[in-house]
C-alpha positions as CSV (number, residue, x, y, z in Angstrom):
1,M,1.8,-17.9,9.7
2,K,-1.4,-15.8,9.7
3,T,-0.5,-14.6,13.1
4,L,3.0,-13.7,11.9
5,I,1.5,-11.7,9.0
6,S,-1.0,-10.0,11.3
7,F,1.9,-9.2,13.7
8,A,4.1,-7.9,10.8
9,I,1.3,-5.7,9.4
10,G,0.4,-4.5,12.9
11,G,4.0,-3.7,13.6
12,I,4.5,-1.8,10.4
13,L,1.3,0.1,10.9
14,G,2.2,0.8,14.5
15,V,5.6,2.3,13.6
16,V,4.5,4.2,10.5
17,L,1.1,5.1,11.6
18,S,1.1,6.2,15.2
19,H,-0.6,9.6,15.2
20,P,-3.9,11.1,14.0
21,L,-4.1,12.0,10.3
22,R,-3.6,15.8,10.8
23,G,-0.5,17.6,11.8
24,G,-0.1,20.3,14.4
25,P,-1.4,20.4,18.0
26,Q,-4.1,17.9,18.7
27,T,-7.3,18.4,20.6
28,P,-9.3,15.5,21.9
29,Q,-11.9,14.3,19.3
30,T,-15.3,13.0,19.9
31,A,-17.6,10.9,17.7
32,E,-19.2,14.1,16.6
33,T,-15.9,15.8,15.4
34,P,-14.0,13.4,13.1
35,K,-10.6,14.4,11.8
36,P,-10.2,15.0,8.1
37,Q,-8.1,12.4,6.4
38,R,-5.3,13.6,4.2
39,M,-3.9,10.2,3.5
40,E,-5.7,7.0,2.5
41,V,-4.4,3.8,4.2
42,T,-5.7,0.7,2.5
43,L,-4.9,-3.0,2.8
44,Y,-6.0,-5.2,-0.2
45,R,-6.1,-9.0,-0.4
46,F,-5.6,-10.6,-3.8
47,E,-5.4,-14.2,-4.9
48,L,-2.6,-15.1,-7.3
49,N,-3.3,-17.2,-10.4
50,P,-2.1,-20.6,-9.4
51,D,-0.6,-21.2,-12.8
52,K,1.3,-17.9,-12.6
53,L,3.2,-18.2,-9.4
54,D,6.5,-18.2,-11.2
55,R,5.5,-15.1,-13.1
56,F,4.6,-13.4,-9.8
57,Q,8.1,-14.2,-8.6
58,E,9.4,-12.5,-11.8
59,W,7.4,-9.5,-10.8
60,V,8.9,-9.4,-7.3
61,Q,12.4,-9.7,-8.9
62,F,11.6,-7.0,-11.4
63,E,10.5,-4.6,-8.6
64,H,13.8,-5.3,-6.7
65,A,15.9,-4.8,-9.9
66,H,14.1,-1.6,-10.8
67,H,13.7,-0.2,-7.3
68,A,14.8,3.4,-7.9
69,E,12.8,3.6,-11.1
70,T,9.7,2.2,-9.4
71,V,10.0,4.5,-6.4
72,A,10.2,7.4,-8.8
73,T,6.7,6.6,-10.1
74,L,5.2,7.0,-6.7
75,E,5.3,10.8,-6.7
76,R,2.7,11.1,-9.5
77,E,0.4,8.7,-7.7
78,K,0.8,10.5,-4.4
79,M,1.8,7.1,-3.0
80,Y,3.8,7.5,0.2
81,F,4.3,3.9,1.1
82,E,3.5,0.6,-0.7
83,A,4.3,-3.0,0.4
84,I,3.2,-6.4,-0.7
85,F,3.1,-9.3,1.8
86,R,2.9,-13.0,0.8
87,D,1.7,-15.8,3.1
88,R,3.9,-18.6,1.8
89,A,3.2,-21.0,4.7
90,S,-0.6,-21.4,4.7
91,Q,-1.8,-19.9,1.4
92,R,0.8,-19.7,-1.3
93,D,-1.5,-18.0,-3.7
94,V,-2.6,-15.0,-1.5
95,I,-0.9,-11.6,-1.2
96,Y,-1.7,-8.6,1.0
97,W,-1.0,-5.1,-0.5
98,L,-0.7,-2.2,1.9
99,T,-0.8,1.4,0.5
100,I,-0.6,4.8,2.1
101,R,-1.3,7.6,-0.4
102,G,-2.5,11.1,-0.7
103,Q,-6.0,11.8,-2.0
104,N,-6.6,12.1,-5.7
105,G,-3.3,10.5,-6.8
106,A,-2.9,9.2,-10.3
107,T,-3.1,5.5,-11.0
108,S,-0.5,3.3,-12.6
109,S,-3.0,2.4,-15.3
110,S,-3.1,6.0,-16.5
111,S,0.7,6.4,-16.5
112,P,2.7,7.2,-19.7
113,L,5.7,5.5,-18.1
114,A,7.0,2.2,-19.5
115,I,7.7,0.8,-16.1
116,D,4.1,1.4,-15.1
117,H,2.9,-0.5,-18.2
118,Q,5.2,-3.4,-17.2
119,Y,3.7,-3.2,-13.7
120,Q,0.1,-3.3,-15.1
121,Q,1.1,-6.3,-17.3
122,F,2.4,-8.2,-14.2
123,M,-0.9,-7.4,-12.3
124,E,-3.1,-8.5,-15.1
125,E,-1.2,-11.8,-15.5
126,T,-0.6,-12.8,-11.9
127,L,-3.6,-11.5,-9.9
128,K,-6.7,-13.6,-10.2
129,K,-9.5,-11.5,-11.7
130,G,-12.3,-10.7,-9.3
131,S,-10.3,-11.6,-6.2
132,R,-9.5,-8.1,-5.0
133,K,-10.8,-7.6,-1.5
134,T,-10.4,-4.2,0.2
135,L,-10.1,-4.7,3.9
136,T,-11.8,-2.1,6.1
137,T,-9.5,0.5,7.6
138,E,-10.9,1.0,11.1
139,Y,-8.4,3.7,11.9
140,A,-4.9,4.9,10.9
141,L,-2.5,7.0,12.9
142,I,0.4,9.0,11.6
143,P,3.1,10.6,13.8
144,P,3.6,14.3,13.4
145,F,7.1,14.1,11.9
146,I,5.8,12.0,9.0
147,Q,2.8,14.2,8.4
148,D,5.0,17.3,8.6
149,A,7.4,15.7,6.1
150,V,4.6,14.9,3.7
151,D,3.1,18.4,4.1
152,A,6.5,20.0,3.4
153,H,7.0,17.7,0.4
154,R,3.7,18.8,-1.1
């Protein structure tokens, strides 16, 4: 199952992120001339509280039921993509959380919106405290049409 998750994450990243992090004509880069990042691509790993697996499922159902309202909160956070993956086969109590966001976006914990307060409550109840691991982003690629769309939206 880990291979399937790695393949799925790699596939998503390959489709969504297949060009350098700056729009416009590209020039070859060397180690001395890194490109500036305008988006942060992060993959987190969390353990779920084993006694709150049913509550986590409620959270997933809540997100599906309130999809449009939840997506509307992403603007303030400068969040361009967010997905949660669960490895049900080998580790029922682990999730992977992929985010692609602009720099300096607001957090859900600072939100005045009721839906973000509900989101925070689900996080506090279902994610095991101290289990957050941020996986190292070695590189991220974004195709020009996505970067252009984000730049035009800004």
